[in-house]
Structures are given as C-alpha cells and as structure tokens.
C-alpha positions, 0 to 999 in steps of 0.5 A: 500500500502507498499513501500520499500524506498531504500536509499543510506544513512541513513536519520539520522543524518540529516546532509545534504539536501539529508538526509532531503529529504529522511526523508521528503519522508518517512514522506510524504508517512506515512502521506498519509497512506502508510506503509513504510519500509526503507532500507539504505546503510551506508558508511564511509561518512554517518555511521549508528548512532542508537542514532541519530534516533528519538525514535520509528523510527527504529521499526516503519519503520522496518529500516535496514541498511548495511555498504558498503565501498564506499571509493575511491579505485584507483585500482577499479577506473581504473578497471572501465575504462576497464569495462566501469562501472560508478565508481561513482555509482558502488562503492555503490554495495556490494554482502552483500547488494544484499543478504539482499535485496533478503531476504527482497523482498522474505519475505515481500510483497511490492507494490512499490520499491522506489530508493532514487537516482541513487546510489542504481540503481545497485540493480535494476536487483536484484529487478526485479528478486525478485518482480513484484512491480513497481520501482520508481526512485526519482531523487535528483540531475542532477548527470551527469550535475554536473560532466560535469561542473566539467570536463569543469572547469578543466585544460587540463591533466590526471585529465580532461581526467579521469573526462571526461570519468567518466562523459560519463560513468555516462551519459550512466548509467543514460540513461540505468537506466531511460529506465528500471524504471516504474516511476520517481519522480523528485525533480524539473522540470529541472530534469524531463526534463533532464530525458526526454531528455535522453529518459525517456518516462514513467510516471513522476512527479515533487514533490519538497522538503517539510517540516512540517511548524509547525516544523519551528517556526520563532523566532527573539528574538536572531536575529543578524542583520545585518548579512550574513550567508552561511550554507551547506554541504561542502563535496559537490563540488558545495557548495565549488565552490560557496562559493569560488566565493562568498568570492573572487568576492562578499564579497569584494564588500560588505565590501567595502561599508559596512565594519561593516557587518559580515559573518558567514560560517557554515557546516559540513566537512569544508575544510581547505582553508576556514580558509584562509578567516577568518577575523574580517568580516568573521567567520568560524564556521564549523558544528553547533550543531543545524542548525535551531537555527543557522539560527534563529539567523542569518540575510541574507542567501546567496546561491552563487551556480554556479553548481548542481541540485536538490533543496536547502533544506536550502532555504526552511528551511530558508524561513520557518524561515522567513529569507531573501535570496540572491541567484543565479538563480541556487541556487533557482532552483525548488523554485517558488520565485519571484525576489525581493519578496520571495528572491533576485536573482542575476547573477553577483557579483555586483548584488549579493553584491547590494542585500546584501547591500540593505537588510542589510540597510532595516530591514523592507524589510527583515521582508517583504521578510521573511513573503512572504517566509514563506507563500510560504513554507506553500502553496507550500512546505508543506508535507501535500499538497505534500503527497496527490500528491505522493499518487495519483501518486503511485496509478496511477502506480499500476493501 
C-alpha cells in the first residue's frame, strides 16, 4: 500500500504539536509497512528548512514541498465575504500547488490520499479528478469550535461581526468537506463526534497522538524542583488565552502561599505582553533550543487551556518524561488520565493553584504521578500499538 500524506506544513522543524503529529503519522504508517510519500505546503509561518530534516528523510519519503503565501491579505479577506469562501482555509490554495499535485497523482500510483487537516481540503476536487484512491481526512483540531469561542469572547463591533461570519463560513466548509471524504481519522473522540454531528456518516476512527517511548528517556539528574513550567506554541490563540488566565487568576494564588516557587514560560513566537509578567517568580524564556531537555529539567507542567481541540502533544511528551501535570479538563482532552493519578485536573483557579501547591510540597507524589504517566504513554500512546490500528483501518477502506 502507498499513501500520499498531504500536509499543510512541513513536519520539520518540529516546532509545534501539529508538526509532531504529522511526523508521528508518517512514522506510524512506515512502521506498519506502508510506503509513504509526503507532500507539504510551506508558508511564511512554517518555511521549508532542508537542514532541519533528519538525514535520509527527504529521499526516503520522496518529500516535496511548495511555498504558498498564506499571509493575511485584507483585500482577499473581504473578497471572501462576497464569495462566501472560508478565508481561513482558502488562503492555503495556490494554482502552483494544484499543478504539482496533478503531476504527482498522474505519475505515481497511490492507494490512499491522506489530508493532514482541513487546510489542504481545497485540493480535494483536484484529487478526485486525478485518482480513484480513497481520501482520508485526519482531523487535528475542532477548527470551527475554536473560532466560535473566539467570536463569543469578543466585544460587540466590526471585529465580532467579521469573526462571526468567518466562523459560519468555516462551519459550512467543514460540513461540505466531511460529506465528500471516504474516511476520517480523528485525533480524539470529541472530534469524531463533532464530525458526526455535522453529518459525517462514513467510516471513522479515533487514533490519538503517539510517540516512540524509547525516544523519551526520563532523566532527573538536572531536575529543578520545585518548579512550574508552561511550554507551547504561542502563535496559537488558545495557548495565549490560557496562559493569560493562568498568570492573572492562578499564579497569584500560588505565590501567595508559596512565594519561593518559580515559573518558567517557554515557546516559540512569544508575544510581547508576556514580558509584562516577568518577575523574580516568573521567567520568560521564549523558544528553547531543545524542548525535551527543557522539560527534563523542569518540575510541574501546567496546561491552563480554556479553548481548542485536538490533543496536547506536550502532555504526552511530558508524561513520557515522567513529569507531573496540572491541567484543565480541556487541556487533557483525548488523554485517558485519571484525576489525581496520571495528572491533576482542575476547573477553577483555586483548584488549579491547590494542585500546584500540593505537588510542589510532595516530591514523592510527583515521582508517583510521573511513573503512572509514563506507563500510560507506553500502553496507550505508543506508535507501535497505534500503527497496527491505522493499518487495519486503511485496509478496511480499500476493501
């Protein structure tokens, strides 16, 4: 079997959860004995950097990429209001990429085309013209739900009205696309249920984000404990929203009780407003050279997410490294943790702060939680297990 994995960004450099999830799927398919060709859109936000790819990757997967300028264009954005296109999605379309896709499909026999996220769905009609291969959508995020919440949090005015229109267009586009695909791989059960509510009636499956546990070896020799850390791509609006809630409403409660505790904030595209919170207790690091090494040195991971879909890739990675985690229930969505066992789940600022304080006072509890988290990753989020499930599902589609 040969799969064309069509991605809305290159998998490397692996600077965010989306890149990691794309590469995880490639590795899972490969482990299952499936040939994978990777085609990716490169953008100003996610450029193609050849030196960031592992040795041999480009040749092995016959990797191809083409640049598409997805920079926000006011004229195009308002034109989309007239044409009723979803501007969030349509800016990923280019005629050059369309032509490249035609050449690939006409020169190579592929058995399945996998669309990595809704952002490459504008090419679906071209794919249908060129091949009879089943098309599978891999759903990374509840895109419509994210924009719906962003719209609700805006004050009345032109921006709110425009966001409401964008949200409506995105929902309409999602509804249209799920009626045209042959298969759906959702990253968590909520995403699969969401698609079914929008009318999807085909064969769907939930395949969570997975890793190779051997690549995430815990090392506590340089551990700074107690310490609290937040790690995430800060160009994603839900991460910004959650971090601001944490710094405004939760961290002051923690410091009032444990004034010696320190927090470290890391992630790419750190917005300027975060620097305002920097004190002796809050250290803003920005993008770190090696996320794994950074996590190994830190104590308690906080995931104060209030909005968004998908899975928190950093939660899986942190648990593999035996980190203790305090998260909102939404931040742990799709990860089968039990509250108080593999992680602490908190809905209110008071409960969140209490969880951090409890763990910072009890290193044994942190160790126990870390061991349980690592075990959960090894059994439920291990690529060796997930690759078999993916292979069975794709073979069912072909039959």
